[in-house]
C-alpha positions in Angstrom: 112.5 -52.1 7.1 111.0 -55.5 6.1 107.5 -56.3 7.3 106.2 -59.5 8.9 103.9 -61.3 6.6 103.5 -64.5 8.6 103.2 -64.6 12.4 102.7 -67.9 14.2 101.9 -67.7 17.9 101.6 -70.7 20.2 100.2 -72.8 17.4 99.1 -76.4 18.3 97.2 -79.0 16.4 95.7 -82.1 18.0 94.3 -85.2 16.3 92.3 -88.0 17.9 93.0 -91.7 17.2 89.6 -93.2 16.6 87.0 -94.5 14.3 85.1 -91.3 13.5 86.6 -88.8 11.1 89.3 -91.2 9.9 88.3 -91.6 6.3 84.9 -91.6 4.5 81.6 -91.5 6.4 80.8 -95.1 5.2 84.1 -96.5 6.5 83.6 -94.6 9.8 80.2 -96.1 10.3 81.4 -99.6 9.4 84.3 -99.3 11.9 81.9 -98.0 14.6 79.4 -100.8 14.0 82.2 -103.5 14.2 83.5 -102.0 17.4 80.1 -101.9 19.1 79.7 -105.6 18.3 83.1 -106.5 19.6 84.5 -107.4 16.2 87.9 -106.3 14.8 88.3 -103.3 12.6 87.3 -104.4 9.1 89.9 -102.1 7.5 92.8 -102.9 9.9 96.0 -103.6 8.0 98.7 -106.0 8.9 100.9 -104.5 11.6 98.2 -102.2 13.0 96.8 -104.7 15.5 97.6 -102.3 18.4 95.5 -99.5 17.0 92.3 -100.7 18.7 93.8 -100.3 22.1 94.8 -96.7 21.3 91.3 -95.6 20.2 90.5 -92.3 21.9 94.1 -91.2 22.4 95.2 -87.8 21.3 98.3 -86.9 19.2 99.7 -83.4 19.1 100.9 -83.0 15.6 102.1 -79.5 16.5 102.8 -78.3 20.0 103.3 -74.6 20.8 104.9 -73.4 17.5 106.2 -69.8 17.3 108.0 -68.1 14.5 107.7 -65.1 12.1 108.5 -64.7 8.4 109.5 -61.4 6.9 108.5 -60.3 3.4 110.8 -61.6 0.7 112.3 -64.4 2.9 112.7 -68.0 1.7 112.2 -70.2 4.7 113.1 -73.9 4.7 111.2 -76.2 7.0 113.0 -79.5 7.6 112.5 -82.6 9.8 111.9 -86.3 9.7 108.7 -87.8 8.4 105.9 -87.3 10.9 107.6 -84.3 12.5 104.6 -82.0 11.7 105.9 -80.1 8.7 102.9 -80.8 6.4 100.4 -80.1 9.2 102.0 -76.7 9.7 101.7 -75.9 6.0 98.1 -77.0 5.9 97.2 -74.7 8.7 99.1 -71.8 7.0 97.3 -72.6 3.8 93.9 -72.6 5.6 93.3 -76.2 4.7 92.8 -77.2 8.3 92.2 -75.1 11.5 94.5 -75.1 14.5 93.5 -76.5 17.9 95.2 -73.7 19.7 97.1 -70.5 18.9 97.0 -67.8 16.2 98.2 -67.5 12.6 98.4 -64.0 11.1 99.0 -63.7 7.4 99.2 -60.6 5.2 98.7 -61.2 1.5 97.5 -63.9 -0.9 98.8 -67.4 -0.5 99.5 -69.9 -3.3 99.9 -73.4 -2.1 101.2 -76.6 -3.6 100.8 -79.3 -0.9 100.3 -82.4 -2.9 99.9 -83.5 -6.5 97.0 -81.7 -8.2 96.2 -79.5 -5.2 93.0 -77.6 -6.0 92.5 -79.3 -9.4 89.2 -80.7 -10.5 89.8 -84.0 -12.3 86.9 -83.5 -14.8 88.1 -80.1 -15.9 90.7 -79.5 -18.5 94.1 -78.0 -17.7 93.0 -74.6 -19.1 89.8 -74.6 -17.0 91.8 -75.6 -13.9 94.2 -72.7 -14.4 91.3 -70.2 -14.3 89.7 -72.1 -11.4 92.9 -71.9 -9.3 93.2 -68.2 -10.2 89.6 -67.6 -8.9 90.3 -69.6 -5.7 93.4 -67.4 -5.1 91.3 -64.3 -5.6 92.5 -63.4 -9.1 90.4 -61.7 -11.7 90.0 -63.4 -15.1 92.0 -60.6 -16.6 94.9 -61.2 -14.2 94.9 -64.9 -15.1 94.8 -64.3 -18.8 97.8 -62.0 -18.6 99.8 -64.9 -17.1 98.2 -67.8 -18.9 100.7 -68.2 -21.8 103.6 -68.0 -19.4 102.1 -70.6 -17.1 101.5 -73.0 -20.0 104.9 -72.5 -21.4 106.6 -73.2 -18.1 104.5 -76.3 -17.4 105.4 -77.9 -20.8 101.9 -79.4 -21.2 100.7 -77.1 -24.0 99.7 -80.1 -26.1 97.4 -81.4 -23.4 96.1 -78.1 -22.0 92.5 -78.8 -23.2 92.6 -82.4 -22.0 90.9 -83.3 -18.6 93.5 -83.4 -16.0 92.3 -86.8 -14.8 94.2 -88.2 -17.8 97.4 -86.4 -16.8 100.4 -88.3 -15.3 101.5 -87.4 -11.8 104.4 -85.5 -13.4 102.1 -83.5 -15.7 99.9 -82.7 -12.7 102.9 -81.3 -10.8 104.2 -79.3 -13.7 100.9 -77.5 -14.2 100.0 -77.1 -10.5 103.4 -75.6 -9.7 103.3 -73.3 -12.8 99.9 -72.0 -11.6 101.0 -71.5 -8.0 104.3 -69.8 -8.9 103.1 -67.5 -11.7 99.9 -66.1 -10.4 100.4 -63.0 -8.3 100.4 -64.4 -4.8 102.4 -62.8 -2.1 103.3 -66.0 -0.4 104.2 -69.3 -2.1 104.0 -72.5 0.0 105.5 -75.7 -1.5 105.5 -79.1 0.2 107.6 -82.1 -0.9 105.9 -82.5 -4.2 108.7 -81.6 -6.6 110.2 -85.0 -6.1 107.5 -86.3 -8.5 109.0 -84.3 -11.3 112.2 -85.2 -13.2 115.6 -83.7 -12.4 115.4 -81.0 -15.1 111.9 -79.9 -13.9 113.1 -79.8 -10.3 116.0 -77.5 -11.2 113.6 -75.3 -13.2 111.2 -75.1 -10.2 114.0 -74.2 -7.8 115.1 -71.4 -10.2 111.6 -70.1 -10.4 111.2 -70.1 -6.6 114.5 -68.3 -6.3 113.1 -65.6 -8.7 109.9 -65.4 -6.7 111.8 -64.7 -3.5 114.0 -62.2 -5.4 110.8 -60.3 -6.5 110.0 -59.6 -2.8 107.5 -62.4 -2.4 107.8 -64.9 0.4 108.5 -68.7 0.0 108.0 -71.5 2.5 109.6 -74.7 1.3 109.4 -78.2 2.8 111.8 -80.8 1.4 114.0 -83.7 2.3 116.5 -82.6 -0.4 118.7 -80.6 1.9 120.8 -79.4 -1.0 117.8 -77.7 -2.5 116.9 -76.1 0.8 120.5 -74.8 1.1 120.4 -73.3 -2.4 116.9 -71.7 -2.2 116.3 -70.7 1.4 117.8 -67.9 3.5 116.5 -69.2 6.8 115.5 -72.5 8.2 113.6 -74.2 11.1 113.9 -77.7 12.3 110.8 -79.4 13.5 110.6 -82.7 15.5 107.7 -84.2 17.4 105.6 -81.2 16.6 108.0 -78.7 18.2 110.5 -76.3 16.7 114.0 -77.4 17.8 116.0 -74.7 16.0 115.5 -71.4 14.2 118.4 -69.8 12.3 120.0 -69.6 8.9 119.5 -72.4 6.4 123.1 -73.6 7.0 122.6 -73.7 10.8 119.3 -75.6 10.4 120.8 -78.2 8.0 123.9 -78.7 10.1 121.8 -79.2 13.2 119.5 -81.7 11.5 122.3 -83.7 9.9 124.2 -83.8 13.2 121.0 -85.0 15.0 120.6 -87.9 12.5 124.3 -88.8 12.8 124.2 -88.7 16.6 121.1 -90.9 16.6 122.6 -93.5 14.3 126.2 -93.3 15.6 127.5 -96.4 17.4 131.3 -96.6 17.7 131.5 -100.4 17.6 130.2 -101.6 14.2 129.9 -105.1 15.6 126.8 -104.1 17.6 125.2 -102.0 14.9 121.7 -103.3 14.2 120.7 -100.7 11.6 122.4 -102.5 8.7 121.1 -104.1 5.5 122.1 -107.5 4.0 122.2 -111.1 5.0 125.4 -110.7 7.0 127.5 -113.4 5.5 130.3 -110.9 5.4 130.3 -107.9 7.8 132.5 -104.8 8.3 133.7 -104.9 11.8 135.8 -101.7 12.0 136.9 -98.8 9.8 140.1 -96.9 10.4 142.2 -94.2 8.8 146.0 -94.4 8.1 148.5 -92.0 6.6 151.1 -93.1 4.1 153.6 -94.0 6.8 151.2 -96.5 8.2 150.3 -94.4 11.3 146.6 -94.4 12.4 145.0 -90.9 12.2 141.7 -89.5 13.4 141.2 -86.7 10.8 142.5 -85.7 7.4 143.6 -82.4 5.9 142.2 -81.0 2.6 144.4 -82.4 -0.1 145.8 -85.3 1.9 146.4 -88.8 0.5 145.4 -91.5 3.0 144.1 -95.0 3.4 140.7 -96.2 4.6 141.0 -99.6 6.2 137.8 -101.8 6.1 138.2 -104.7 8.6 135.8 -107.6 7.8 134.7 -111.0 9.1 133.2 -113.7 6.9 131.2 -116.8 7.8 133.0 -118.8 5.2 135.5 -118.3 2.4 134.3 -117.0 -1.0 135.8 -116.4 -4.4 137.5 -113.1 -4.0 136.3 -112.0 -7.5 132.7 -112.4 -6.4 133.0 -109.9 -3.5 132.6 -106.2 -3.8 133.8 -103.8 -1.1 132.6 -100.2 -1.5 132.6 -96.8 0.2 130.3 -93.9 -0.3 131.1 -90.4 1.1 128.2 -88.2 2.1 128.5 -84.5 2.8 126.9 -82.8 5.9 124.1 -81.5 3.7 123.2 -85.0 2.5 124.9 -84.8 -0.9 126.7 -87.9 -2.1 130.2 -86.7 -2.8 132.0 -89.8 -4.1 131.8 -93.6 -4.3 134.5 -96.2 -4.9 134.4 -100.0 -5.0 136.2 -103.1 -6.0 134.5 -104.3 -9.2 133.6 -107.8 -10.3 136.3 -109.9 -12.1 139.1 -107.7 -11.0 142.4 -108.9 -12.5 144.3 -107.6 -9.5 142.8 -110.1 -7.0 142.7 -113.9 -7.2 142.0 -116.8 -4.9 139.8 -117.1 -1.9 138.7 -114.4 0.5 140.0 -115.0 4.0 137.5 -115.5 6.8 138.8 -112.3 8.4 141.0 -109.6 7.1 141.3 -106.0 5.9 140.8 -104.3 2.6 142.1 -100.7 2.0 141.0 -97.9 -0.2 143.7 -95.2 -0.9 142.1 -91.8 -1.4 144.5 -89.5 -3.3 144.5 -85.7 -2.7 141.1 -85.6 -1.1 139.5 -82.3 -2.4 136.9 -81.8 0.3 136.3 -78.6 2.3 136.3 -78.5 6.1 133.5 -80.6 7.5 132.3 -83.8 9.1 131.5 -86.3 6.2 129.9 -89.7 6.7 131.0 -92.9 5.1 128.6 -95.6 4.0 130.2 -99.1 3.9 129.0 -101.6 1.4 129.7 -105.3 0.8 128.0 -107.2 -2.0 128.4 -110.8 -3.0 127.8 -110.9 -6.8 124.4 -109.2 -7.0 123.3 -109.7 -3.4 123.4 -107.2 -0.5 125.6 -108.7 2.2 126.3 -105.7 4.5 125.4 -102.0 4.1 125.8 -99.6 7.0 124.9 -95.9 6.8 127.0 -93.5 8.9 129.5 -96.3 9.4 132.3 -93.8 10.0 132.8 -90.1 10.5 135.4 -88.6 8.2 136.6 -85.3 9.7 138.2 -83.0 7.2 140.1 -79.9 8.3 142.0 -77.2 6.5 145.6 -76.9 7.8 146.9 -74.9 4.9 146.0 -76.6 1.6 146.2 -73.1 0.1 146.1 -69.7 1.6 143.5 -68.8 -1.0 141.3 -71.7 0.0 141.8 -71.3 3.8 138.5 -71.1 5.6 136.4 -72.5 2.8 133.3 -74.3 4.1 130.3 -76.0 2.5 128.8 -72.6 1.8 131.5 -72.4 -1.0 130.8 -75.9 -2.3 131.7 -79.5 -1.4 135.0 -79.7 -3.3 138.0 -77.4 -3.7 140.5 -77.1 -6.6 143.9 -75.6 -7.0 143.2 -73.2 -9.8 145.5 -70.6 -11.4 144.1 -67.4 -12.8 145.7 -65.2 -15.4 144.9 -62.4 -17.8 144.9 -63.4 -21.4 144.6 -59.8 -22.8 
């Protein structure tokens, strides 16, 4: 029977909007002195003019959070920016204290909350490895046993005796993650810092975190990369406005979060969509699906060939070779599946673009599993953005018998399907 290593009960965290405790003591005093004299905040940025009227207000970054994590679980925490994810991890890492509630933790915690967490800039990489080990409660002998492995994983062996203040942000992350992941902590907490590293290093880190969870240690992972969350985590929670909206499997959490984003942005009539980029000289007014017989359809079957109609309106007529129409398909987990566009100087199209009309993309034998995919519509005029709309159309894919072998396949089995044939060679 697995044991509970993290128990969060009625956890809340409140911050006050004000001049004291905002940044450094010097800035706090300057702000307070300016306010007492009736003068504007000397550090106020453009767009923050309303901050003065809100002085003294309270913001609940977390509001009555409750959940438990079992030993060996990998928990993904997802939500929009400002939802309270980082605040939660800071409380669990004992960086800050809660306003209300209790947090019970069994075991050592290794945290990577931001670039260079726990590093002293004047010390070398070698010295910081030992310093971090001491902070985590490790003996020098324990750190020495893991030292070579940490340095090898980080890839900064040439600079291990260089002060870390001279490291790039990527080098910082490499060494900091290596320390947090390799020292014998029972719980590993990782915030959205791996985005600083390159793709190869991110893959390496995810593999290491998977190994950590496989060793019976616990991982808490915050990331906007939903594909990484889906691969690494067993369970997930969705946070918004400081509250937990859903607790479940990682697939359930991701699906809920994606659906919430789509529902928020979804407007049936593209003509009234305001959340679009570009100067608007040409705009997509409607997107429709048609089968090969010219009949309008609402959904497609895995393996179907069909047409996507993009209806447009233009303020004036343009050279047709200067206009690019494009479509990008996004999976429910946020992965970009495919893109297609009419390229510059196409020999197939000549003349002038009509002020209103339709352009069609034929998708042949679509190899997508069952799911609700989103289309991003794109129009460019030479190198300029003219009209880009996220979540412009919901492409519903179903499985009506593409293959008995493939029936029932979902995103858990991958985004795409193939018709493969297996045979014994010997």
